[in-house]
C-alpha positions as CSV (number, residue, x, y, z in Angstrom):
1,X,48.2,90.4,116.4
2,X,50.7,92.5,114.5
3,X,49.4,95.5,112.6
4,X,52.0,96.7,110.0
5,X,52.3,100.4,109.9
6,X,51.2,102.9,107.3
7,X,55.5,103.7,106.5
8,X,55.5,99.7,106.1
9,X,52.8,99.1,104.1
10,X,54.1,101.9,101.6
11,X,57.6,100.0,101.6
12,X,56.3,96.6,100.8
13,X,53.7,98.5,98.3
14,X,56.7,100.5,96.2
15,X,58.7,96.9,96.4
16,X,56.2,94.6,95.4
17,X,55.6,97.0,92.6
18,X,59.1,97.2,91.4
19,X,59.0,93.5,91.3
20,X,56.5,93.2,89.4
21,X,57.5,96.0,86.8
22,X,60.7,93.8,86.5
23,X,59.6,90.3,86.1
24,X,57.3,91.9,83.3
25,X,59.8,93.3,81.6
26,X,61.6,90.1,81.4
27,X,58.3,88.6,79.8
28,X,57.7,91.5,77.1
29,X,59.6,93.6,75.0
30,X,58.2,96.9,74.8
31,X,59.5,99.6,72.9
32,X,62.1,101.9,73.6
33,X,61.3,105.5,74.2
34,X,63.9,108.3,73.7
35,X,65.8,109.7,76.9
36,X,64.9,112.8,77.2
37,X,67.4,115.8,79.1
38,X,65.6,116.5,82.2
39,X,65.2,113.9,84.9
40,X,61.8,114.8,85.5
41,X,60.6,113.8,81.9
42,X,62.5,110.4,81.8
43,X,60.4,109.3,85.1
44,X,57.0,110.8,83.3
45,X,57.8,109.0,79.9
46,X,58.2,105.7,81.6
47,X,55.0,106.0,83.1
48,X,53.3,107.5,80.0
49,X,52.2,104.5,78.3
50,X,49.5,104.0,75.7
51,X,46.0,102.8,76.8
52,X,46.3,99.5,75.2
53,X,49.7,99.3,77.2
54,X,48.1,99.9,80.6
55,X,45.5,97.6,80.2
56,X,47.4,94.9,78.9
57,X,49.7,95.5,82.0
58,X,47.4,95.3,84.8
59,X,46.0,92.1,83.5
60,X,49.3,90.8,83.3
61,X,50.1,91.9,86.7
62,X,46.4,90.6,88.2
63,X,46.5,87.3,86.5
64,X,50.3,86.2,86.3
65,X,52.6,88.2,88.8
66,X,52.7,85.0,91.3
67,X,53.7,82.9,88.3
68,X,56.1,85.3,87.0
69,X,57.6,85.8,90.4
70,X,57.8,82.2,91.2
71,X,59.5,81.7,88.4
72,X,62.0,84.3,88.4
73,X,62.8,83.1,92.5
74,X,63.1,79.1,90.8
75,X,65.5,80.3,87.7
76,X,67.8,82.3,89.9
77,X,67.2,81.7,93.4
78,X,66.7,78.1,93.1
79,X,67.2,77.9,96.8
80,X,64.9,80.5,97.5
81,X,61.5,79.0,96.2
82,X,59.2,77.1,98.5
83,X,61.5,77.5,101.5
84,X,59.5,77.6,104.4
85,X,62.5,78.6,106.6
86,X,64.0,82.0,104.5
87,X,60.4,82.9,104.7
88,X,60.0,82.5,108.6
89,X,63.4,84.2,108.7
90,X,62.8,87.3,106.1
91,X,59.5,87.7,107.0
92,X,58.1,86.6,110.4
93,X,60.9,86.4,112.7
94,X,62.0,90.5,112.1
95,X,58.6,91.1,113.1
96,X,59.0,89.1,116.4
97,X,62.0,90.6,116.9
98,X,61.2,94.6,116.1
99,X,60.8,96.3,119.3
100,X,63.1,94.0,121.5
101,X,66.0,96.2,122.6
102,X,69.0,93.8,121.9
103,X,67.7,93.5,118.2
104,X,69.6,95.3,115.7
105,X,68.1,94.5,112.6
106,X,70.1,93.7,109.1
107,X,73.9,94.4,110.8
108,X,77.1,93.0,109.1
109,X,79.9,91.7,111.2
110,X,81.9,95.0,110.7
111,X,79.8,97.1,111.5
112,X,78.5,95.1,114.8
113,X,81.7,95.5,115.6
114,X,81.9,98.9,115.8
115,X,79.1,99.0,117.7
116,X,80.5,97.1,120.3
117,X,84.0,98.5,120.0
118,X,82.8,101.5,123.1
119,X,80.4,99.5,125.0
120,X,80.5,97.3,128.1
121,X,82.1,93.7,128.4
122,X,78.9,91.8,128.2
123,X,77.1,94.1,125.5
124,X,75.4,92.0,122.4
125,X,73.4,92.5,120.0
126,X,71.2,89.9,117.7
127,X,70.9,90.9,114.0
128,X,70.3,89.7,110.9
129,X,73.3,88.8,108.7
130,X,74.5,86.9,105.9
131,X,77.8,85.7,106.7
132,X,76.8,81.8,105.9
133,X,75.8,83.0,102.2
134,X,72.5,83.8,103.3
135,X,70.8,87.1,104.0
136,X,68.8,85.8,106.4
137,X,71.1,84.2,108.7
138,X,70.8,85.5,112.7
139,X,73.6,85.9,114.3
140,X,74.6,86.8,118.4
141,X,77.8,89.0,118.5
142,X,79.0,89.8,122.1
143,X,81.5,92.3,123.8
144,X,84.0,90.1,125.5
145,X,87.7,91.0,126.9
146,X,88.0,94.0,124.8
147,X,87.1,92.1,121.3
148,X,83.9,90.8,119.9
149,X,82.5,87.1,119.5
150,X,80.2,85.6,117.3
151,X,78.1,83.0,117.5
152,X,75.6,81.8,114.5
153,X,72.0,80.8,115.6
154,X,70.1,77.6,114.1
155,X,66.4,78.5,113.5
156,X,64.0,76.1,112.0
157,X,60.2,76.4,110.4
158,X,58.5,76.5,113.9
159,X,61.0,79.4,115.3
160,X,62.8,77.4,117.7
161,X,66.5,78.2,117.7
162,X,69.7,75.9,118.8
163,X,72.9,77.4,120.1
164,X,75.6,74.9,121.2
165,X,73.1,72.1,121.4
166,X,70.6,73.9,123.5
167,X,67.2,74.1,121.8
168,X,64.8,76.8,123.1
169,X,61.3,78.0,121.5
170,X,62.4,81.3,120.6
171,X,65.4,83.9,120.2
172,X,64.2,86.4,122.8
173,X,63.6,82.7,125.0
174,X,67.3,82.2,124.6
175,X,68.1,85.5,125.6
176,X,66.4,85.8,128.5
177,X,67.9,82.3,129.5
178,X,71.3,83.6,129.4
179,X,71.3,86.9,130.6
180,X,69.1,85.4,133.7
181,X,71.1,82.2,134.6
182,X,74.5,84.0,134.1
183,X,75.6,80.9,132.0
184,X,78.2,80.8,129.7
185,X,77.3,80.6,126.2
186,X,79.6,77.9,125.6
187,X,81.9,75.9,127.9
188,X,85.0,76.3,126.2
189,X,85.2,79.9,127.2
190,X,83.6,82.6,129.7
191,X,81.8,84.4,127.4
192,X,78.5,85.9,129.2
193,X,75.5,87.9,128.1
194,X,74.5,90.9,130.3
195,X,72.8,94.1,128.6
196,X,71.4,94.6,125.0
197,X,73.9,97.1,123.3
198,X,73.1,100.9,123.1
199,X,71.8,101.8,119.4
200,X,74.4,104.3,117.9
201,X,73.2,107.4,116.1
202,X,73.1,106.1,112.5
203,X,70.9,103.6,113.6
204,X,67.5,105.2,112.3
205,X,63.8,104.3,113.4
206,X,62.3,103.0,110.6
207,X,58.9,105.2,111.9
208,X,60.9,108.2,112.0
209,X,60.5,108.3,107.9
210,X,57.5,109.6,107.9
211,X,56.5,109.9,104.0
212,X,57.4,108.3,100.7
213,X,56.9,110.7,98.3
214,X,58.3,109.8,94.5
215,X,61.1,107.6,92.5
216,X,64.1,109.7,92.1
217,X,65.8,106.9,90.3
218,X,65.5,103.6,89.2
219,X,69.2,101.8,89.6
220,X,70.4,98.6,88.8
221,X,71.1,97.7,92.5
222,X,68.8,100.0,94.2
223,X,65.9,102.6,93.7
224,X,66.0,105.8,95.0
225,X,63.2,107.6,96.4
226,X,62.1,111.1,98.1
227,X,60.5,111.2,101.3
228,X,60.3,112.8,104.7
229,X,62.2,111.8,107.7
230,X,61.9,113.5,111.1
231,X,65.5,114.7,112.2
232,X,66.0,116.4,115.8
233,X,62.1,117.3,116.0
234,X,62.1,118.8,112.4
235,X,60.8,117.2,109.3
236,X,63.8,117.3,106.3
237,X,63.6,116.0,102.6
238,X,65.4,113.2,101.9
239,X,66.8,110.4,99.7
240,X,66.2,106.8,100.3
241,X,67.9,103.8,98.8
242,X,66.6,100.7,98.8
243,X,68.5,97.7,97.5
244,X,66.6,96.0,94.8
245,X,66.8,92.2,96.0
246,X,67.8,91.3,100.1
247,X,68.8,87.9,98.5
248,X,71.2,89.4,97.0
249,X,74.0,90.1,99.7
250,X,75.8,92.7,97.8
251,X,73.0,94.7,96.9
252,X,72.7,95.2,101.0
253,X,76.2,95.7,101.6
254,X,76.7,98.0,99.1
255,X,74.5,100.2,101.4
256,X,76.5,99.5,104.5
257,X,80.0,100.4,102.7
258,X,78.6,103.8,101.6
259,X,77.5,104.4,104.7
260,X,81.1,103.3,106.3
261,X,82.6,106.0,104.0
262,X,80.0,108.5,104.8
263,X,80.2,108.3,108.3
264,X,84.0,109.4,108.3
265,X,82.5,112.9,106.3
266,X,81.8,116.0,107.6
267,X,82.5,118.3,104.9
268,X,80.7,121.2,103.6
269,X,81.0,119.5,99.7
270,X,80.5,115.7,100.4
271,X,76.8,114.4,100.6
272,X,75.8,113.8,104.4
273,X,74.1,110.7,105.1
274,X,71.5,110.6,108.0
275,X,72.0,106.7,108.5
276,X,70.3,103.5,108.1
277,X,66.7,102.2,108.9
278,X,67.6,98.4,108.7
279,X,64.5,97.3,111.2
280,X,62.2,97.5,108.0
281,X,61.7,94.1,105.6
282,X,65.3,95.6,104.0
283,X,67.8,98.3,105.1
284,X,67.0,101.7,103.7
285,X,69.9,104.5,103.4
286,X,69.1,107.7,104.0
287,X,70.8,110.8,102.8
288,X,70.0,114.2,102.1
289,X,68.0,115.1,99.4
290,X,69.6,116.7,96.6
291,X,66.5,119.8,95.4
292,X,68.2,120.5,92.2
293,X,69.6,116.9,91.1
294,X,72.6,115.7,89.6
295,X,75.4,117.9,88.2
296,X,75.1,115.6,85.1
297,X,71.7,116.7,84.4
298,X,72.7,119.9,85.6
299,X,75.5,120.4,82.8
300,X,73.0,119.4,80.0
301,X,70.1,121.3,81.0
302,X,71.5,124.6,81.7
303,X,74.0,127.6,80.2
304,X,76.5,128.3,83.4
305,X,79.1,131.4,82.9
306,X,82.8,131.1,83.6
307,X,82.3,132.2,87.6
308,X,79.6,129.2,88.1
309,X,81.7,126.4,86.1
310,X,84.9,127.3,88.0
311,X,82.9,127.5,91.5
312,X,81.7,124.0,91.0
313,X,84.7,122.9,89.9
314,X,86.5,124.2,93.0
315,X,84.2,122.9,95.2
316,X,84.2,119.2,94.1
317,X,88.3,120.3,94.2
318,X,87.7,120.6,98.0
319,X,86.0,117.6,98.7
320,X,88.7,115.8,97.3
321,X,90.9,117.7,99.4
322,X,89.0,116.9,102.7
323,X,88.9,113.1,101.8
324,X,93.1,113.2,101.0
325,X,93.2,114.9,104.8
326,X,91.2,111.6,105.8
327,X,93.2,109.3,103.5
328,X,90.4,108.3,101.7
329,X,90.4,107.5,97.8
330,X,87.3,108.5,96.1
331,X,87.3,106.3,92.7
332,X,84.0,107.2,91.3
333,X,84.2,111.2,90.1
334,X,81.7,111.6,87.4
335,X,78.9,113.9,87.0
336,X,76.1,111.8,88.3
337,X,77.9,111.3,91.6
338,X,77.5,115.2,92.5
339,X,74.7,116.7,93.2
340,X,73.2,120.3,93.6
341,X,71.4,121.6,96.4
342,X,69.9,125.3,96.9
343,X,68.4,127.8,99.8
344,X,66.8,129.6,97.7
345,X,65.8,129.6,93.3
346,X,67.8,133.2,93.4
347,X,71.3,131.1,94.6
348,X,74.0,129.4,92.5
349,X,73.5,125.7,93.7
350,X,76.3,124.2,95.6
351,X,78.4,121.3,94.8
352,X,78.1,118.1,97.1
353,X,80.0,114.7,96.2
354,X,78.3,111.5,96.8
355,X,78.6,107.7,95.5
356,X,81.4,106.6,98.0
357,X,80.4,103.1,97.2
358,X,83.8,102.4,96.1
359,X,85.4,104.7,98.4
360,X,88.6,102.9,99.8
361,X,91.3,103.7,102.2
362,X,94.9,104.7,100.6
363,X,96.6,102.2,102.8
364,X,94.4,99.3,101.6
365,X,95.9,97.1,99.1
366,X,93.6,94.7,97.8
367,X,90.5,96.1,96.4
368,X,87.6,95.8,94.3
369,X,87.4,96.8,90.9
370,X,85.0,99.5,89.7
371,X,82.9,98.6,87.0
372,X,83.8,98.7,83.6
373,X,81.7,101.6,82.1
374,X,83.5,103.9,84.7
375,X,86.6,102.7,83.7
376,X,86.3,105.0,80.8
377,X,87.0,108.2,83.3
378,X,90.0,106.1,85.3
379,X,93.7,106.8,85.3
380,X,95.6,104.7,83.2
381,X,96.9,102.9,86.3
382,X,93.6,102.0,87.4
383,X,92.5,100.5,84.1
384,X,95.5,98.0,83.6
385,X,96.6,97.2,87.2
386,X,93.5,98.1,89.6
387,X,96.3,100.3,91.7
388,X,95.0,104.0,92.8
389,X,96.6,106.7,94.0
390,X,95.3,110.8,95.5
391,X,96.6,111.0,92.4
392,X,94.1,108.8,90.4
393,X,91.2,111.0,91.7
394,X,92.9,114.4,90.5
395,X,92.7,112.3,87.1
396,X,89.4,111.8,87.1
397,X,88.4,115.2,88.6
398,X,90.1,116.9,85.8
399,X,88.1,114.4,83.6
400,X,85.2,115.9,85.5
401,X,86.3,119.4,84.9
402,X,86.3,118.8,81.4
403,X,82.7,118.0,81.4
404,X,81.7,121.3,83.1
405,X,83.2,123.4,80.7
406,X,82.9,121.5,77.3
407,X,79.2,120.4,78.3
408,X,79.8,116.6,77.3
409,X,78.9,114.4,80.0
410,X,80.3,111.1,78.8
411,X,84.6,111.6,78.0
412,X,85.9,109.2,75.6
413,X,82.3,107.6,74.5
414,X,83.4,105.2,71.9
415,X,85.3,103.5,74.6
416,X,82.4,102.4,77.0
417,X,81.4,99.2,75.5
418,X,85.0,98.3,74.4
419,X,87.6,96.3,76.0
420,X,89.5,98.9,78.5
421,X,92.8,98.0,77.7
422,X,91.9,99.5,74.3
423,X,91.4,102.8,76.4
424,X,94.6,102.2,78.0
425,X,96.5,102.1,74.9
426,X,95.2,105.0,73.6
427,X,96.2,107.2,76.5
428,X,99.4,105.7,76.7
429,X,100.3,107.4,72.9
430,X,99.5,110.8,74.4
431,X,95.7,110.8,73.4
432,X,93.6,112.7,75.3
433,X,90.0,114.8,75.5
434,X,90.0,117.8,72.7
435,X,90.1,121.0,74.1
436,X,88.0,123.3,73.0
437,X,88.5,127.2,71.9
438,X,86.7,128.7,74.5
439,X,87.7,126.7,77.1
440,X,90.1,129.1,79.3
441,X,93.8,128.7,78.8
442,X,94.5,128.3,82.5
443,X,91.9,125.5,83.3
444,X,93.3,124.1,79.7
445,X,96.7,124.2,81.7
446,X,95.2,122.6,84.7
447,X,93.3,119.6,82.7
448,X,96.2,118.7,81.1
449,X,98.8,118.7,83.6
450,X,96.2,116.5,86.0
451,X,96.1,113.7,82.7
452,X,99.6,112.8,82.7
453,X,100.4,109.5,82.1
454,X,102.5,109.1,85.3
455,X,100.9,110.1,88.6
456,X,103.9,111.4,89.7
457,X,103.2,113.7,87.1
458,X,100.1,115.1,87.8
459,X,100.8,117.6,90.8
460,X,98.6,117.3,93.7
461,X,95.3,118.2,95.0
462,X,96.7,121.0,96.9
463,X,98.0,122.7,94.4
464,X,94.7,122.5,91.6
465,X,92.6,123.4,94.4
466,X,94.7,126.8,94.6
467,X,94.9,127.2,91.3
468,X,91.2,127.1,90.8
469,X,90.9,129.9,93.8
470,X,93.0,131.9,91.9
471,X,90.9,131.8,88.6
472,X,87.5,132.1,90.8
473,X,88.4,135.1,91.9
474,X,89.2,136.6,88.8
475,X,86.0,135.9,87.3
476,X,83.6,137.3,90.1
477,X,80.0,136.5,89.4
478,X,77.9,138.6,86.6
479,X,76.4,141.3,88.2
480,X,73.1,141.5,86.2
481,X,72.8,137.6,86.6
482,X,72.5,138.3,90.4
483,X,69.5,140.1,90.2
């Protein structure tokens, strides 16, 4: 018999509660509460329901949650409803393979190839994937002659698996057969299984996440929970991102896309990722926990000195300089994706840039478009043609700098729900964000230059960083505030 660990029970409880809340939201129209400024208040008010509403929710959950979940699946994912094979692959098979040395949990094709790239010929991985359009497809990846070969494994309702017209009682039996016999997997090639591939540093064990504490953010694609992670023998506060639905392939691949970019970064001003725990019911992305929240909430709730504003602007520009050295374009430079860290309550926070979901290589041609709301902070070439340059990041950083100095976190808010092309024509007319009278003239000059219509007229990230450094040195931190 298999008994779930306390951590797995906690994750399953959170996911069930999230599903219940979202399903009930579709059936019951709730009165909208006014959104407060502080993050903590947001979640307190979301959970602060009247006694009548609480009784109604409890009755609805206890009596109707199964029916509502079934309706949700049958409406949005008809192939998932009452499908015993999907149930086997998504729930039972991962438990059966959990402690096998060859099983790597959920793993996209790109990451499997990255793991096997530097390993010996014959090294192999069994993984869950979505390469056939289903989250629960089972794949076998093998290193062979400096290449990685992939095979899809068919699994039936009884757990028996089929590969190249051969049937085995289980995946483990299939692996043992090919390893011990030395037979090639198919007759047309000499691909053989020799040894399980070694795990890499960013593949985390779920039992190292020792606690789940509270919700930080409830998003469209994922929830973020504060937790405690055992890292190098010490407990560390972390943020754990959980995809909302395992049957939506994008919600899971988003985590791996984000981690793939963050694995390349080792900078004091970029968010650190510990890795992904992919052996649970859903992959979990584990990153640093920002004890002071996001820059978005900090701007709205704090009065900052000129030194502090220049400090944050310079740190963000330093992060962009590092990304440029790595040949990366961020494309998502907004206040909500900048996180504040402090080691003491008497120190000024340090800003770290996160949100690498849309990060791309500068040499990448056909790139996915960013969401419509994000286009309000994007340069004209991105709005019209989806073209991105290092100067495009410079434009977005100037918009963020404007928010830091003015206190308004939503630039061009009137265009958020409008056609992005209306903003494009507005910008072509030379219209820009209004500059307040208390904004430093040198800062106005930097923002104005970074918002030139032609990318080649915006200068460079290095030039903007140098000018911000000079300004920061000329505006020291007030002594009375440092006590």
